[in-house]
C-alpha positions as CSV (number, residue, x, y, z in Angstrom):
1,X,-31.4,21.5,-6.0
2,X,-28.5,22.5,-4.5
3,X,-25.1,20.5,-6.1
4,X,-22.5,19.0,-3.1
5,X,-19.5,21.1,-2.3
6,X,-16.4,18.9,-3.4
7,X,-13.3,18.9,-0.8
8,X,-10.0,19.4,-1.5
9,X,-8.3,15.9,-0.4
10,X,-5.0,18.0,-0.1
11,X,-6.2,20.5,2.0
12,X,-8.3,18.9,4.5
13,X,-11.0,21.0,5.4
14,X,-11.3,23.3,2.1
15,X,-13.6,23.5,-0.8
16,X,-12.0,22.5,-4.1
17,X,-10.9,26.1,-5.3
18,X,-10.3,24.3,-8.9
19,X,-6.6,25.8,-8.1
20,X,-4.9,23.6,-10.8
21,X,-5.5,24.9,-14.5
22,X,-8.2,22.3,-16.4
23,X,-9.6,20.7,-13.4
24,X,-13.0,19.9,-13.0
25,X,-12.7,18.7,-9.5
26,X,-10.6,16.8,-6.9
27,X,-11.3,13.3,-9.0
28,X,-8.8,15.1,-11.8
29,X,-7.0,17.3,-10.1
30,X,-3.1,16.3,-10.8
31,X,-2.4,17.9,-7.5
32,X,-4.5,15.6,-5.7
33,X,-3.0,12.3,-8.1
34,X,0.5,13.3,-6.9
35,X,0.4,13.4,-3.4
36,X,-2.2,10.2,-3.8
37,X,0.7,8.6,-5.7
38,X,4.1,9.8,-3.4
39,X,3.8,7.6,-0.1
40,X,5.5,10.3,1.6
41,X,3.0,13.1,1.3
42,X,0.2,10.3,1.4
43,X,1.8,9.8,4.8
44,X,2.0,13.1,5.7
45,X,-1.5,14.4,4.7
46,X,-2.8,11.5,7.2
47,X,-0.6,13.1,9.9
48,X,-2.6,16.3,9.0
49,X,-6.1,14.4,8.8
50,X,-5.6,13.6,12.0
51,X,-4.5,16.3,13.6
52,X,-7.7,17.9,12.8
53,X,-10.1,15.0,13.8
54,X,-11.6,16.4,16.8
55,X,-10.1,13.8,19.9
56,X,-12.4,12.0,21.8
57,X,-11.3,13.4,24.9
58,X,-12.4,17.0,23.9
59,X,-16.3,15.7,24.8
């Protein structure tokens, strides 16, 4: 059975590449934790995710 690929919450659409030494995935990544703690970064990430979402007008 294949193990699911964890996706990076900071880079929408990209798999977790374990770019931070010591991290085993998004769940214990210090970069992800810092982005989620900072209101401005979290809002910017939400904007990026919204921009990447397919529009209902494009159907």
